[in-house]
N, C-alpha and C positions, 0 to 999 in steps of 0.2 A: 504494500500500500504506500502510495506517495503522499507525503505530508508537506503542505506548503504553508509557511507562516506569513500571515498578512497582518500588518500592524493596525489596519483599520478595524480589525476585530476587537482590539483592545483600546480603541480611541477614547472610551469613557474613563480609562484608568489614570490618564495624566494629560496635562496641557502640552501639546506637541508642537507648539509654534517655534520653539527653539530660538527665540529672538532675545538673546541675553548678552551677546557680545557688545561691549561698550557700556554696559550698565553696571551700576554699583550694587549688584545683588549680594546679599549677605548669606554665607553658608549657614546651614542649619546648626552645625556644631561649633560655630565661631565663638559664641558667648561662653560656652563651657571651656574652650581652650584658653581664652584670654583671662578668665577668672580662676583657672586652675581647678575647676570642678569636674572636668571630663574624667570619667573613671577608666583607669588602665589596670591591667591584670596585677601589676606589682603594688597597687594600692591596697590589696587585700592581705593584711598582715595577721598572723596568728601567734598566740603565745607558744613559745617553745618551737618556733619554726626552724626546721633543719635545712641544711644546705647541701647541694650535690655538686661534685666536680668529677670530671672524667680523666682517666689515664688514656693518653692519645698517642698514636703512632708518629714517630719522627721521620719515618721513611715513606717514600712513594709506594713501595711494594716490598713486602717482607713476610716471611713465615714466622709464626709465633712458636718458638720452641718451648718456652716455659714462662710463667708469670709468678713472681714471688711477692706476695703482699703481707707476709707475716709481720714485718716491722710496722707497716702502716696500720694494721687492724688493732695494734696495741697502743697507738699514739693517743694523747689526750684529745677528747672530744669526738673521736671516731665512734659512730653508732653502728654502722653496718657497711660491709663491702658487697656490692652487687656484681656478681660474676655472670658470664654468658649463660651458664646453666641455670641461673635464677630467672631468666626470662622464659615464661611459659611457652611461647611460640616464637622463637628467635629468628624469624625469617619473614621478610615482607617485601612487597613492592607496592607503591601507592596506588597504581592503577589496577591492582588485583581486585579492588573494590568494584571495578567495572568489568571484571573478567577479561582484562587485557594485559597480556604479558605474564611472566613467571616470577615467583618470589625469588629475589636474588640478593637482598641486603639484610644483614643481621643488625639488630639494635646494638649489640656488643659483639665484636668479632672474637672468635675463639681459636681459629686456625691460621688465618692469613689476613693481612691488611693490604688495601689496594690504593690508598691515597694518604697523604700527610694529614694527620689529625683524626684519622679513623679511631673511634673509641674501642677500647678492649676491656675496660673495667670502670666502674663508677663507685665513688666513695661518698657516704652520707656522714656528715659531721654536724656538730652543734653550731659551728661558725664557718664562714667562708674561708677564713685564714687557716683554721684547723683542717679543713678539707683539702686546701691547696698543699699544706705541709705533708699530708698523708699521701697525696698523689706523687709528690717528689720522692717519697720513700719507697715507692713500688719499683721493683726491678723486673724488667722484661728481657728475656734472651731472644734476640732477633736474628733470623737468617735472612740477610738482605738479598732480594731477588732482582733480576733485570726489570726495568720499567720502560714504559713508552708513553710519551706525552703528545705526540703529533698524530692527528687522525689518519693521515695516509700511511704513515709508518706503522700504525696499529693494524692496518689491513693487509700488510705483507705476510706471506705464509710463515716467515721466520720470527714474527713479532711475539713477545711473551703474552701468555694468556692473562688478561686482566681480570675477567669475571668468569668463574668456573661454570656458572649456569649458562653462559653464552660463550662457549670456548672459541668461537670464530671472531670474537671482539666486535660483533655486530648484533643488533637486535633482530630477531627473526620475525618476518611478516608473513601472515597467512600460512604459517607452518611450511613454507615452501621457499621463500626468497630471503636473502640476507640484506635486503634493502626494499624501500618502497618504490614501485615502478609506475610510470605513466606512459602510455603509448597512444598517439593520435596521428593518423595519416602516415606518410612515408617520408621521414626526415632525410634519409640519405639521397633519395631521388631528387628531392627539392634542393638539397645542397648542390647537387650536380647541375641544376638548372639556374641557380642563383648567379647574379652578376658578381657578387663579392661575398666573401666569408669574413665575419668579424668575430673575434674571440676575446674573452676577458677572464681574468681571475680576480675574485673579490673575497675579502676576508674580514670577519668581525671577531674581535677578541672577547674572551669571557669578561663579564662585567658584574661586579659586586653591587647589590642593591643599596648597601650601607644605610639601613634605617637608623634613625636616632635611637629608637627603642630596640634593643637587641631581642632575639628570640628567647622566649621564656614562658614558664608555666608554674603555678602553685597548685598543689593537690592537698586535700584534707579529708579526713573521714567524716561521713555523715551518718545519720541514723539508718536503720534498716539495711545495714551492710552495703551502703552505697558510698561513693566517693565523688566529691566535687572537684572540678578542675577549672581554675581561672587561667585563661590563656590569651596569648597575643596572636593566635592563629588568624589567617585570612580565610580559612576553609573549615568552619566549625564542624560540619558533618564528616568531612574527610578525616579530621583529627579524631573525632569520636569513633568512627569505624576502624581507623588504624589502631587506636589504643585498644579497642575491644578485641581485635584480632591478635595483636602481639601479646596481650595479657590473658587471652583465652577466657574472657568474661563476657557475660551478656551485656549489651550496650545499655540496657535499662538499669544497670548498676552504676552507670557513669553519668554524672550530671555536669555537663560542659557549659561554662558561662564565658562568652566572649565579651566584647566591649570595644572601646576605642583602640584602634591599632596605631601605634606610634611609628608609622611608616612601614610599608611592606613591599609594594610594587611587584608582587608575585613571589617574593622570597620567603613568605611565611605560610607556605602551603604544605611543606614536607612532613610535618607532624612527627618530629623527633623528640622534642622536649616534653610533650604531654605524656607519652607512654612511660618515659623514665621517671617523671615526677609522681605519677600514679603508682608505679611499681614500688618506688621508695616508700610511699605512703602505705601501701599494702604490707610491705615487709616490716615496717617499724610501728605502724599504728599511729603515727604522728604526722602533722602537716609538713610537707617538704616542698622546697623551692629549687627549681633547676633553671638557671638563667645563664646564657652565654655572656662572657665579657667581650669587650671590643675585639680583642685579638682572635677569639674563637669565631666571632661573627664574620671577620674578614677571612679567616682560614678555612673554617668548616661550614660556614653559612653558604648554601648552594647559590652559585652565581648564575647569570644568564650564560648558557653554553656558547662556546666559541663555534663559529661557522666558517666554512670555506666553500665557495661556489665557483664552478667553471661554467661559463656560458659560451655557446657557439651559435651564431645567427647566420642564416642565409638571407641576403637582402638584394632586392632589385635596385637598379639605378634610380628608379622613380621614388624610392623610399619605402616601398612595401616590404615588410618582413614576411618571408614565405616559409621559414623553418626556424625553429629554436630548440636547442638541446641543452639540458641542464645536467650537471653532475654536482651533487651537494653532499657535504660531510658535516654532520652535527656532532659536536663533542659532548657526549653524555657524561664524561667523567667515568668513575669506577662502577656506578650502578645506574639502573634505568630511571628511577624516579618518574619524571614526566616527559623525558626527552623523546621517547618513542611516539608520544602523542604530538610533540612539536613537529616531527617529520610528517605526520598525517596532515596537520594544518598547513605546513609549508607546501606540500604537494598539492593540496586542494587550492592553493592560491596561484599555481602556475597556469599559464605563462605570464601572469600579471594581467592588467586590465586591457589587453590588446588581442585583436583578432589575428591569430596566426594559424594557418591551416594545417601545419605539420609540427607536432610537438613530441619531444621525447625527454624523459627525465629519469634519473636514478639517484635517489637520495638515501644516504646511509646514516643510521644512528650508531655511532662508533663509541666503543668503550676504551678509555685511556686511563692512566694512573693519575688523573686529576680529581679534584673535589667534584662530587656528583653535581650535575647542573639541575636547574629547575626553571620555573617560570619567571619572566620579567616582561614588562610592558610590550604588548604586541607579540606575545610569545608565539614562536614558530613562523612569523610572517616578517618581522622587522628586518632580519638579516637578508632574506631573499629579496625583499623589496629594495633594500639598499643595492644589492647586486643588479637587479633588473633595471632600476632607474639610472644607475651609473653606466650600464651597458647601453641604454637608450641614448644617453648623451654621447657616448663614444660612437655609436652608429650614425647619429645625426651629423657629427663632425665628419665622419668618413664619406657620407654621401652629399655633404655640403648643404644640409637643410637646417632651417630654423628649428631648434629642438622642440619648441611648443607646437609648431605646425607638424613636425614629424610625429609627435604623440597623437595629435588630432587625426592625422591621416590613418594611423594604425589602431585607433581606439575601437573598443567594442561598440556596436550599435545594437539597439533593441532588435531581437530576433536572431542574432548571431548564435551559432552553436559553439559552446565552450569545449575545451579539450577534455572536460569531464563528462561530455555528452549531456549537458544541461543547457537549455536555452537562456541566453542573456536577457535580463529584464531590468527595467528601470535604470538603464545605464546613465552615467552622468559625468564621465571623465571629460568629454568634449566641453560641456558647459563649465565645469570647474576650471579647465585650462583657459577658456575664454575670459572668465572673470579674473583669474589670476594674472593673465597677460594685461588686461585692462588696468587693474589696480597697480601693477608694477610698471606701467608705461612701456611694456614690451611689445614692439610692433609685430603684428601678424596681418597677413593679407586678407582682403575682404572675403574671399571664398572660404577661408578658415574661420573668420568671424561669423559667417552665416551657416557654418556646418551645424548639424544637430544629431544627437544620439538617437533620435527617432527616425532618421532618414538614412538609408544606405545599408541597413541590416537585412537579415533574412534572405530568402531566395536561395541562391547557390551557397551563400555563406551559412545557411542553416542546415545544410546537408552533412551528415557524418561521412567522412571520406573512407575509402579503403584504407585499412590500418595494418601496417606490418608489425607483427608481434615476434617475440623471441622467448627463449627459456634461459637467458643469461642471468647469473646471480643466484642459482639454486644454493640452498644452505649447504655449506661445507665445500663447495667446488673451489672457491677462491683459496681457501686455506690449504687445500690439497694441490694447488697449482693448476687447477682447471679453470679456463675462462680468463677474462681480462678485467672483470669488474673491480673497481676500487683501486686500480693501480695509479701511481703518480702520473700526472699529466703535465705536458709542457705546452704552453700557449704559443702557437705559431703566429707570426705577423699576419696581418690581413692580406688576403689574396690581391695580387695586382689588379688594377682596374683603371679605366680612364680617369685621369685626374679631374676631380670636380672643381667647380669654381669655389673660391675660398668663401667660407662662411664668416661674415663680419659680425663681431659682437656689437650689439646695440650700444649707443653712448649711455653714460650714466643717466639715471632717471632725473628728470627735471619737471617743474610745473608745466602742465599741459598748456599749449598756446590758446589764445582766445578763439581762434578759428581753426578748423582742420587744415593740416598741412597738405599741399599738393602731393599726389601719389609719387611724383618724380623725386621728391625730397626724402622719401622713406628709404631705409636701407634695403638693398636688394638681396634676396636669398636665391641665388641661381641654382638650378638643378642640373645634374649631369645629363648627358644625352640619354634619352629614353631607350630602354632595351626592350626586346620582344616580351610581351606579357607572359607572366608565369602561368603555365597550364597545369592545374592540379590533376592528379590521377583520377579517372572516372570512379564514381562511388561503387564500392563492392566489386571492383574489377582488379585482378592481380596486376602488379606493375610489370612493365616489359622486361623480358629476360636480359636484354642488352641495353646499354645507355642510349639515349636518344641521339640522333645525329646532330651535328653542330648547327645552331640556328643560322638563319640567313642574316644578311647585313641589317643593321639596325635602321629603322625608319627615322626620318628627320625628327629632331627633338621638338616637343611641343613647347610653345612659349609658357613661361611660368604662370601667366595670368589664366591659362587654359587648364591648369592642373586642378582637378577637383576630386573630392572623395568619390569612391566608386558609387555608381548609381544603384538605387534600391530596386531589387527585383521583387521585394515584397514589403512595401511601406507599412510601417506600424502606426496605426492611427489611435491616438489616445487623446481625450479631451485636454485642451491646453490649460495650463495653470502655472502660476509663478512658483519657481523653485529657488532661483538664485538672484540675490541682489547684486547690482553692479553700480558703477559710478553714475550711470545714466538712467537709473531707475530699475525696474524689474524686467527680466527677460521672460516673455510668455512663450510657452511651447504648445 
């Protein structure tokens, strides 16, 4: 059954005019913040509150030979040592609550550590100082193992195994492939027909969310054999479910209370502090507090995962992109957490907001000996969006086009078929680009000012093309040296092509003149000579066995003023209404 979410069904639940920019609207929680009355988890203090600190790994990768805590347990103030065997169900992955992925991360590690800061023991003491002193007295005999910190190095057959549950150093998708795949059309045939090939490599480093309030929780006994947990979590029910699973208790015995989160940005969804605080409370019968200090927040607090993207585009001289190939690597760190879901989101976003008739992508969730990654703003989309838009600027420069006009030319129109085989609806990139260009005083030609997301889509663009599929990337093939997925790539320079007229950067923005400038005074964005139009493969027809013969000589170039977006074979008619404000009033569609 197909479910379509339509916001008009919920129109009575909120005012949806979204007309707030430029207004002094007061946040609902502002008064509590400025008066100090906003409740945070750490405001709930209890008499005899115990403190928890962890013994953590100093190594990226090491086997635990032995742990000696005999001196620590006899130190002043120490109430209890929590060992891995004290955790009732010491294996979890966050997305197991959604039946996605396998349990791969212990709350306390007993055999091996896979990142610096991984906990192996927890100490409960009367004060934070006493807990820290006891942690320093614990002796661990480590066997240091080889480690890997780079995503592409981790995919090589000889790389050390980071995560024993996923011995290929990749998350397994659909119980068949070692990465997430997308195939639409015939990329290789389109590359052969393209006038030029443009490649790029883009990377985003891990980013720590750095909340002012570090991760923490306080647990205390309640009546009826229940436990209350005050927490800083961003995902209250995730934390409740995770604690119930790790501690092997019914969730109705756990009373979770959230509140004001002192900064999170996605970094407070992993639910590590709550199970530990509750377990300590269960073992001692007293209220317990587990809060990371700033060093722990920066070292073991899960960052946004690092990403590396390789893009390859087949482009015609008139600016149309006819093929796009992605190879992406998401650094999950040592365990899965939410990274496998980020790959699903990233793949669902491809190839960006652009109509490209041939798309191929391979996106890997890779395990390395880094701190496990988690969510952060735009989770799963931010990194690939950076890569896509950087690549769009690069292509626009290659073909000598105004980058705003280039985006309008290739943007989705209503009725287009997406690479995920869903019809594009309510498209708005064209209108957003027009308003942005106007507000930035960035000149675009009249035909691009007049373009619309409602015109030019559908028809041939709505048909699902014949798609070339493959069985590359089966689980275990790459580790065994079979296939080529996940190998290091070298970006080649763009293929030679007729030199385009130089793209001239517009002059710095200045106040608009009193009257419109003559067209001759606007910067010219010349296009290269037009090439023969790209001919997609017939729908549901196998591609030819041999490459097509060389095309005939190119026809004369069309004047720039005659270049218009592709005509609509199936105009989409929708009642006009205002959606975007511009300097000259409202655009009506």
